[in-house]
PDB file of the backbone (N, CA, C, O) and the ligand in Angstrom, with CONECT records:
HET     ZN  A 101       1
ATOM      1  N   MET A   1       8.995 -42.394 -31.003  1.00  0.00           N
ATOM      2  CA  MET A   1       8.823 -41.023 -30.472  1.00  0.00           C
ATOM      3  C   MET A   1       7.752 -40.260 -31.235  1.00  0.00           C
ATOM      4  O   MET A   1       7.319 -39.193 -30.800  1.00  0.00           O
ATOM      5  N   LYS A   2       7.322 -40.804 -32.376  1.00  0.00           N
ATOM      6  CA  LYS A   2       6.363 -40.092 -33.199  1.00  0.00           C
ATOM      7  C   LYS A   2       5.017 -39.916 -32.484  1.00  0.00           C
ATOM      8  O   LYS A   2       4.282 -38.960 -32.732  1.00  0.00           O
ATOM      9  N   ASN A   3       4.722 -40.852 -31.601  1.00  0.00           N
ATOM     10  CA  ASN A   3       3.449 -40.786 -30.882  1.00  0.00           C
ATOM     11  C   ASN A   3       3.325 -39.524 -30.035  1.00  0.00           C
ATOM     12  O   ASN A   3       2.217 -39.052 -29.781  1.00  0.00           O
ATOM     13  N   LEU A   4       4.441 -38.984 -29.603  1.00  0.00           N
ATOM     14  CA  LEU A   4       4.406 -37.785 -28.758  1.00  0.00           C
ATOM     15  C   LEU A   4       3.855 -36.587 -29.519  1.00  0.00           C
ATOM     16  O   LEU A   4       3.325 -35.654 -28.916  1.00  0.00           O
ATOM     17  N   ASP A   5       3.978 -36.612 -30.824  1.00  0.00           N
ATOM     18  CA  ASP A   5       3.493 -35.492 -31.623  1.00  0.00           C
ATOM     19  C   ASP A   5       1.967 -35.464 -31.701  1.00  0.00           C
ATOM     20  O   ASP A   5       1.358 -34.418 -31.927  1.00  0.00           O
ATOM     21  N   ILE A   6       1.368 -36.634 -31.510  1.00  0.00           N
ATOM     22  CA  ILE A   6      -0.090 -36.700 -31.633  1.00  0.00           C
ATOM     23  C   ILE A   6      -0.736 -36.468 -30.271  1.00  0.00           C
ATOM     24  O   ILE A   6      -0.707 -37.334 -29.397  1.00  0.00           O
ATOM     25  N   LYS A   7      -1.300 -35.320 -30.114  1.00  0.00           N
ATOM     26  CA  LYS A   7      -1.969 -34.970 -28.866  1.00  0.00           C
ATOM     27  C   LYS A   7      -3.463 -34.842 -29.085  1.00  0.00           C
ATOM     28  O   LYS A   7      -3.923 -34.516 -30.179  1.00  0.00           O
ATOM     29  N   GLN A   8      -4.194 -35.099 -28.047  1.00  0.00           N
ATOM     30  CA  GLN A   8      -5.636 -34.926 -28.135  1.00  0.00           C
ATOM     31  C   GLN A   8      -6.000 -33.540 -27.605  1.00  0.00           C
ATOM     32  O   GLN A   8      -5.620 -33.172 -26.493  1.00  0.00           O
ATOM     33  N   LEU A   9      -6.724 -32.794 -28.394  1.00  0.00           N
ATOM     34  CA  LEU A   9      -7.203 -31.481 -27.969  1.00  0.00           C
ATOM     35  C   LEU A   9      -8.703 -31.552 -27.744  1.00  0.00           C
ATOM     36  O   LEU A   9      -9.387 -32.418 -28.291  1.00  0.00           O
ATOM     37  N   LYS A  10      -9.200 -30.640 -26.942  1.00  0.00           N
ATOM     38  CA  LYS A  10     -10.648 -30.585 -26.755  1.00  0.00           C
ATOM     39  C   LYS A  10     -11.197 -29.433 -27.583  1.00  0.00           C
ATOM     40  O   LYS A  10     -10.729 -28.299 -27.483  1.00  0.00           O
ATOM     41  N   CYS A  11     -12.182 -29.738 -28.391  1.00  0.00           N
ATOM     42  CA  CYS A  11     -12.790 -28.727 -29.241  1.00  0.00           C
ATOM     43  C   CYS A  11     -13.417 -27.633 -28.381  1.00  0.00           C
ATOM     44  O   CYS A  11     -14.116 -27.934 -27.414  1.00  0.00           O
ATOM     45  N   LEU A  12     -13.176 -26.379 -28.720  1.00  0.00           N
ATOM     46  CA  LEU A  12     -13.701 -25.264 -27.925  1.00  0.00           C
ATOM     47  C   LEU A  12     -15.210 -25.139 -28.046  1.00  0.00           C
ATOM     48  O   LEU A  12     -15.863 -24.562 -27.177  1.00  0.00           O
ATOM     49  N   THR A  13     -15.763 -25.678 -29.122  1.00  0.00           N
ATOM     50  CA  THR A  13     -17.196 -25.542 -29.338  1.00  0.00           C
ATOM     51  C   THR A  13     -17.981 -26.696 -28.735  1.00  0.00           C
ATOM     52  O   THR A  13     -18.904 -26.481 -27.949  1.00  0.00           O
ATOM     53  N   CYS A  14     -17.614 -27.926 -29.103  1.00  0.00           N
ATOM     54  CA  CYS A  14     -18.418 -29.071 -28.666  1.00  0.00           C
ATOM     55  C   CYS A  14     -17.735 -29.912 -27.603  1.00  0.00           C
ATOM     56  O   CYS A  14     -18.290 -30.916 -27.157  1.00  0.00           O
ATOM     57  N   LYS A  15     -16.529 -29.514 -27.188  1.00  0.00           N
ATOM     58  CA  LYS A  15     -15.782 -30.191 -26.116  1.00  0.00           C
ATOM     59  C   LYS A  15     -15.407 -31.618 -26.462  1.00  0.00           C
ATOM     60  O   LYS A  15     -15.031 -32.386 -25.576  1.00  0.00           O
ATOM     61  N   LYS A  16     -15.499 -31.990 -27.722  1.00  0.00           N
ATOM     62  CA  LYS A  16     -15.131 -33.328 -28.145  1.00  0.00           C
ATOM     63  C   LYS A  16     -13.624 -33.388 -28.314  1.00  0.00           C
ATOM     64  O   LYS A  16     -13.012 -32.418 -28.762  1.00  0.00           O
ATOM     65  N   GLU A  17     -13.013 -34.524 -27.959  1.00  0.00           N
ATOM     66  CA  GLU A  17     -11.569 -34.664 -28.141  1.00  0.00           C
ATOM     67  C   GLU A  17     -11.263 -35.002 -29.587  1.00  0.00           C
ATOM     68  O   GLU A  17     -11.963 -35.797 -30.216  1.00  0.00           O
ATOM     69  N   PHE A  18     -10.209 -34.388 -30.107  1.00  0.00           N
ATOM     70  CA  PHE A  18      -9.824 -34.648 -31.484  1.00  0.00           C
ATOM     71  C   PHE A  18      -8.310 -34.558 -31.629  1.00  0.00           C
ATOM     72  O   PHE A  18      -7.626 -34.052 -30.740  1.00  0.00           O
ATOM     73  N   ASN A  19      -7.795 -35.045 -32.737  1.00  0.00           N
ATOM     74  CA  ASN A  19      -6.370 -35.042 -33.019  1.00  0.00           C
ATOM     75  C   ASN A  19      -5.870 -33.613 -33.216  1.00  0.00           C
ATOM     76  O   ASN A  19      -6.402 -32.873 -34.044  1.00  0.00           O
ATOM     77  N   SER A  20      -4.859 -33.231 -32.462  1.00  0.00           N
ATOM     78  CA  SER A  20      -4.357 -31.851 -32.534  1.00  0.00           C
ATOM     79  C   SER A  20      -3.720 -31.526 -33.874  1.00  0.00           C
ATOM     80  O   SER A  20      -3.412 -30.366 -34.148  1.00  0.00           O
ATOM     81  N   GLU A  21      -3.519 -32.538 -34.715  1.00  0.00           N
ATOM     82  CA  GLU A  21      -2.931 -32.265 -36.030  1.00  0.00           C
ATOM     83  C   GLU A  21      -3.974 -31.768 -37.024  1.00  0.00           C
ATOM     84  O   GLU A  21      -3.643 -31.416 -38.156  1.00  0.00           O
ATOM     85  N   ALA A  22      -5.214 -31.741 -36.604  1.00  0.00           N
ATOM     86  CA  ALA A  22      -6.277 -31.288 -37.496  1.00  0.00           C
ATOM     87  C   ALA A  22      -6.047 -29.838 -37.898  1.00  0.00           C
ATOM     88  O   ALA A  22      -5.614 -29.022 -37.084  1.00  0.00           O
ATOM     89  N   LYS A  23      -6.334 -29.522 -39.145  1.00  0.00           N
ATOM     90  CA  LYS A  23      -6.120 -28.161 -39.641  1.00  0.00           C
ATOM     91  C   LYS A  23      -7.142 -27.192 -39.076  1.00  0.00           C
ATOM     92  O   LYS A  23      -6.969 -25.975 -39.145  1.00  0.00           O
ATOM     93  N   THR A  24      -8.196 -27.738 -38.524  1.00  0.00           N
ATOM     94  CA  THR A  24      -9.288 -26.895 -38.034  1.00  0.00           C
ATOM     95  C   THR A  24      -9.102 -26.503 -36.574  1.00  0.00           C
ATOM     96  O   THR A  24      -9.969 -25.846 -35.998  1.00  0.00           O
ATOM     97  N   LYS A  25      -7.978 -26.897 -35.964  1.00  0.00           N
ATOM     98  CA  LYS A  25      -7.806 -26.595 -34.548  1.00  0.00           C
ATOM     99  C   LYS A  25      -7.827 -25.081 -34.296  1.00  0.00           C
ATOM    100  O   LYS A  25      -7.435 -24.330 -35.189  1.00  0.00           O
ATOM    101  N   PRO A  26      -8.256 -24.609 -33.151  1.00  0.00           N
ATOM    102  CA  PRO A  26      -8.587 -25.423 -31.973  1.00  0.00           C
ATOM    103  C   PRO A  26      -9.991 -26.029 -32.001  1.00  0.00           C
ATOM    104  O   PRO A  26     -10.580 -26.257 -30.944  1.00  0.00           O
ATOM    105  N   PHE A  27     -10.519 -26.286 -33.156  1.00  0.00           N
ATOM    106  CA  PHE A  27     -11.839 -26.899 -33.251  1.00  0.00           C
ATOM    107  C   PHE A  27     -11.727 -28.264 -33.923  1.00  0.00           C
ATOM    108  O   PHE A  27     -10.798 -28.502 -34.695  1.00  0.00           O
ATOM    109  N   CYS A  28     -12.668 -29.160 -33.633  1.00  0.00           N
ATOM    110  CA  CYS A  28     -12.603 -30.517 -34.176  1.00  0.00           C
ATOM    111  C   CYS A  28     -12.955 -30.514 -35.650  1.00  0.00           C
ATOM    112  O   CYS A  28     -12.544 -31.410 -36.389  1.00  0.00           O
ATOM    113  N   SER A  29     -13.712 -29.517 -36.088  1.00  0.00           N
ATOM    114  CA  SER A  29     -14.133 -29.481 -37.481  1.00  0.00           C
ATOM    115  C   SER A  29     -14.370 -28.039 -37.907  1.00  0.00           C
ATOM    116  O   SER A  29     -14.440 -27.134 -37.076  1.00  0.00           O
ATOM    117  N   GLN A  30     -14.492 -27.841 -39.219  1.00  0.00           N
ATOM    118  CA  GLN A  30     -14.727 -26.501 -39.727  1.00  0.00           C
ATOM    119  C   GLN A  30     -16.083 -25.989 -39.228  1.00  0.00           C
ATOM    120  O   GLN A  30     -16.257 -24.804 -38.944  1.00  0.00           O
ATOM    121  N   ARG A  31     -17.025 -26.912 -39.132  1.00  0.00           N
ATOM    122  CA  ARG A  31     -18.357 -26.565 -38.661  1.00  0.00           C
ATOM    123  C   ARG A  31     -18.282 -25.930 -37.270  1.00  0.00           C
ATOM    124  O   ARG A  31     -18.937 -24.922 -37.005  1.00  0.00           O
ATOM    125  N   CYS A  32     -17.479 -26.528 -36.388  1.00  0.00           N
ATOM    126  CA  CYS A  32     -17.365 -26.004 -35.032  1.00  0.00           C
ATOM    127  C   CYS A  32     -16.676 -24.638 -35.030  1.00  0.00           C
ATOM    128  O   CYS A  32     -17.009 -23.782 -34.210  1.00  0.00           O
ATOM    129  N   SER A  33     -15.728 -24.425 -35.931  1.00  0.00           N
ATOM    130  CA  SER A  33     -15.053 -23.125 -35.989  1.00  0.00           C
ATOM    131  C   SER A  33     -16.034 -22.057 -36.470  1.00  0.00           C
ATOM    132  O   SER A  33     -15.968 -20.910 -36.027  1.00  0.00           O
ATOM    133  N   TYR A  34     -16.941 -22.426 -37.369  1.00  0.00           N
ATOM    134  CA  TYR A  34     -17.952 -21.472 -37.838  1.00  0.00           C
ATOM    135  C   TYR A  34     -18.921 -21.126 -36.725  1.00  0.00           C
ATOM    136  O   TYR A  34     -19.325 -19.973 -36.571  1.00  0.00           O
ATOM    137  N   ILE A  35     -19.291 -22.139 -35.946  1.00  0.00           N
ATOM    138  CA  ILE A  35     -20.215 -21.914 -34.839  1.00  0.00           C
ATOM    139  C   ILE A  35     -19.616 -20.909 -33.863  1.00  0.00           C
ATOM    140  O   ILE A  35     -20.298 -20.002 -33.386  1.00  0.00           O
ATOM    141  N   ASP A  36     -18.309 -21.091 -33.570  1.00  0.00           N
ATOM    142  CA  ASP A  36     -17.640 -20.186 -32.644  1.00  0.00           C
ATOM    143  C   ASP A  36     -17.546 -18.782 -33.234  1.00  0.00           C
ATOM    144  O   ASP A  36     -17.776 -17.794 -32.536  1.00  0.00           O
ATOM    145  N   LEU A  37     -17.210 -18.695 -34.508  1.00  0.00           N
ATOM    146  CA  LEU A  37     -17.082 -17.400 -35.179  1.00  0.00           C
ATOM    147  C   LEU A  37     -18.429 -16.667 -35.171  1.00  0.00           C
ATOM    148  O   LEU A  37     -18.497 -15.463 -34.926  1.00  0.00           O
ATOM    149  N   ASN A  38     -19.480 -17.413 -35.440  1.00  0.00           N
ATOM    150  CA  ASN A  38     -20.811 -16.808 -35.462  1.00  0.00           C
ATOM    151  C   ASN A  38     -21.209 -16.262 -34.100  1.00  0.00           C
ATOM    152  O   ASN A  38     -21.801 -15.187 -34.002  1.00  0.00           O
ATOM    153  N   SER A  39     -20.881 -17.008 -33.047  1.00  0.00           N
ATOM    154  CA  SER A  39     -21.233 -16.531 -31.711  1.00  0.00           C
ATOM    155  C   SER A  39     -20.428 -15.282 -31.383  1.00  0.00           C
ATOM    156  O   SER A  39     -20.911 -14.382 -30.697  1.00  0.00           O
ATOM    157  N   TRP A  40     -19.201 -15.236 -31.876  1.00  0.00           N
ATOM    158  CA  TRP A  40     -18.331 -14.067 -31.695  1.00  0.00           C
ATOM    159  C   TRP A  40     -18.917 -12.850 -32.399  1.00  0.00           C
ATOM    160  O   TRP A  40     -19.060 -11.783 -31.802  1.00  0.00           O
ATOM    161  N   LEU A  41     -19.254 -13.023 -33.678  1.00  0.00           N
ATOM    162  CA  LEU A  41     -19.819 -11.924 -34.452  1.00  0.00           C
ATOM    163  C   LEU A  41     -21.146 -11.495 -33.862  1.00  0.00           C
ATOM    164  O   LEU A  41     -21.458 -10.305 -33.805  1.00  0.00           O
ATOM    165  N   GLY A  42     -21.926 -12.473 -33.421  1.00  0.00           N
ATOM    166  CA  GLY A  42     -23.226 -12.167 -32.816  1.00  0.00           C
ATOM    167  C   GLY A  42     -23.054 -11.276 -31.603  1.00  0.00           C
ATOM    168  O   GLY A  42     -23.824 -10.338 -31.396  1.00  0.00           O
ATOM    169  N   GLU A  43     -22.032 -11.573 -30.794  1.00  0.00           N
ATOM    170  CA  GLU A  43     -21.757 -10.773 -29.609  1.00  0.00           C
ATOM    171  C   GLU A  43     -21.396  -9.335 -30.001  1.00  0.00           C
ATOM    172  O   GLU A  43     -21.853  -8.368 -29.392  1.00  0.00           O
ATOM    173  N   LYS A  44     -20.559  -9.234 -31.040  1.00  0.00           N
ATOM    174  CA  LYS A  44     -20.104  -7.923 -31.494  1.00  0.00           C
ATOM    175  C   LYS A  44     -21.297  -7.073 -31.963  1.00  0.00           C
ATOM    176  O   LYS A  44     -21.412  -5.890 -31.646  1.00  0.00           O
ATOM    177  N   TYR A  45     -22.174  -7.730 -32.730  1.00  0.00           N
ATOM    178  CA  TYR A  45     -23.324  -7.003 -33.246  1.00  0.00           C
ATOM    179  C   TYR A  45     -24.237  -6.557 -32.116  1.00  0.00           C
ATOM    180  O   TYR A  45     -24.786  -5.456 -32.150  1.00  0.00           O
ATOM    181  N   SER A  46     -24.399  -7.414 -31.116  1.00  0.00           N
ATOM    182  CA  SER A  46     -25.314  -7.062 -30.029  1.00  0.00           C
ATOM    183  C   SER A  46     -24.734  -5.904 -29.215  1.00  0.00           C
ATOM    184  O   SER A  46     -25.476  -5.075 -28.689  1.00  0.00           O
ATOM    185  N   ILE A  47     -23.394  -5.851 -29.115  1.00  0.00           N
ATOM    186  CA  ILE A  47     -22.752  -4.741 -28.407  1.00  0.00           C
ATOM    187  C   ILE A  47     -22.990  -3.440 -29.171  1.00  0.00           C
ATOM    188  O   ILE A  47     -23.311  -2.409 -28.580  1.00  0.00           O
ATOM    189  N   GLN A  48     -22.825  -3.507 -30.528  1.00  0.00           N
ATOM    190  CA  GLN A  48     -23.054  -2.316 -31.340  1.00  0.00           C
ATOM    191  C   GLN A  48     -24.507  -1.848 -31.218  1.00  0.00           C
ATOM    192  O   GLN A  48     -24.791  -0.654 -31.134  1.00  0.00           O
ATOM    193  N   ALA A  49     -25.405  -2.815 -31.212  1.00  0.00           N
ATOM    194  CA  ALA A  49     -26.826  -2.467 -31.113  1.00  0.00           C
ATOM    195  C   ALA A  49     -27.101  -1.773 -29.784  1.00  0.00           C
ATOM    196  O   ALA A  49     -27.865  -0.809 -29.718  1.00  0.00           O
ATOM    197  N   ASN A  50     -26.474  -2.271 -28.735  1.00  0.00           N
ATOM    198  CA  ASN A  50     -26.676  -1.663 -27.424  1.00  0.00           C
ATOM    199  C   ASN A  50     -26.164  -0.226 -27.400  1.00  0.00           C
ATOM    200  O   ASN A  50     -26.782   0.652 -26.799  1.00  0.00           O
ATOM    201  N   GLU A  51     -25.039   0.003 -28.054  1.00  0.00           N
ATOM    202  CA  GLU A  51     -24.483   1.351 -28.085  1.00  0.00           C
ATOM    203  C   GLU A  51     -25.425   2.314 -28.815  1.00  0.00           C
ATOM    204  O   GLU A  51     -25.569   3.475 -28.431  1.00  0.00           O
ATOM    205  N   GLU A  52     -26.060   1.810 -29.870  1.00  0.00           N
ATOM    206  CA  GLU A  52     -27.011   2.650 -30.600  1.00  0.00           C
ATOM    207  C   GLU A  52     -28.206   3.004 -29.710  1.00  0.00           C
ATOM    208  O   GLU A  52     -28.677   4.141 -29.692  1.00  0.00           O
ATOM    209  N   ASP A  53     -28.675   2.001 -28.979  1.00  0.00           N
ATOM    210  CA  ASP A  53     -29.802   2.253 -28.078  1.00  0.00           C
ATOM    211  C   ASP A  53     -29.430   3.319 -27.045  1.00  0.00           C
ATOM    212  O   ASP A  53     -30.241   4.172 -26.682  1.00  0.00           O
ATOM    213  N   TYR A  54     -28.186   3.244 -26.586  1.00  0.00           N
ATOM    214  CA  TYR A  54     -27.715   4.169 -25.583  1.00  0.00           C
ATOM    215  C   TYR A  54     -27.778   5.608 -26.104  1.00  0.00           C
ATOM    216  O   TYR A  54     -28.207   6.520 -25.398  1.00  0.00           O
ATOM    217  N   GLU A  55     -27.341   5.789 -27.354  1.00  0.00           N
ATOM    218  CA  GLU A  55     -27.348   7.136 -27.931  1.00  0.00           C
ATOM    219  C   GLU A  55     -28.768   7.686 -28.048  1.00  0.00           C
ATOM    220  O   GLU A  55     -29.013   8.877 -27.856  1.00  0.00           O
ATOM    221  N   LYS A  56     -29.692   6.783 -28.369  1.00  0.00           N
ATOM    222  CA  LYS A  56     -31.088   7.218 -28.505  1.00  0.00           C
ATOM    223  C   LYS A  56     -31.636   7.705 -27.169  1.00  0.00           C
ATOM    224  O   LYS A  56     -32.409   8.660 -27.096  1.00  0.00           O
ATOM    225  N   ASP A  57     -31.203   7.007 -26.105  1.00  0.00           N
ATOM    226  CA  ASP A  57     -31.702   7.371 -24.776  1.00  0.00           C
ATOM    227  C   ASP A  57     -31.231   8.773 -24.385  1.00  0.00           C
ATOM    228  O   ASP A  57     -31.951   9.512 -23.713  1.00  0.00           O
ATOM    229  N   ILE A  58     -30.008   9.133 -24.813  1.00  0.00           N
ATOM    230  CA  ILE A  58     -29.472  10.453 -24.483  1.00  0.00           C
ATOM    231  C   ILE A  58     -30.105  11.486 -25.384  1.00  0.00           C
ATOM    232  O   ILE A  58     -29.795  12.672 -25.276  1.00  0.00           O
TER     233      ILE A  58
HETATM  234 ZN    ZN A 101     -16.292 -29.573 -32.199  1.00  0.00          ZN2+
END
């Protein structure tokens, strides 16, 4: 029954299948989790930048 515990997950960043027991889930590796985090932060910064531009226009 131990095999049931081992599931394959798909990495959110590179879509590669990996063992769900990995500590880095939902990513296959720490590198992929950083890539996702960076894209997240990048989005946040670009939103803030847009808001600043908006204030200048007014
Ligand atoms: Zn990955």
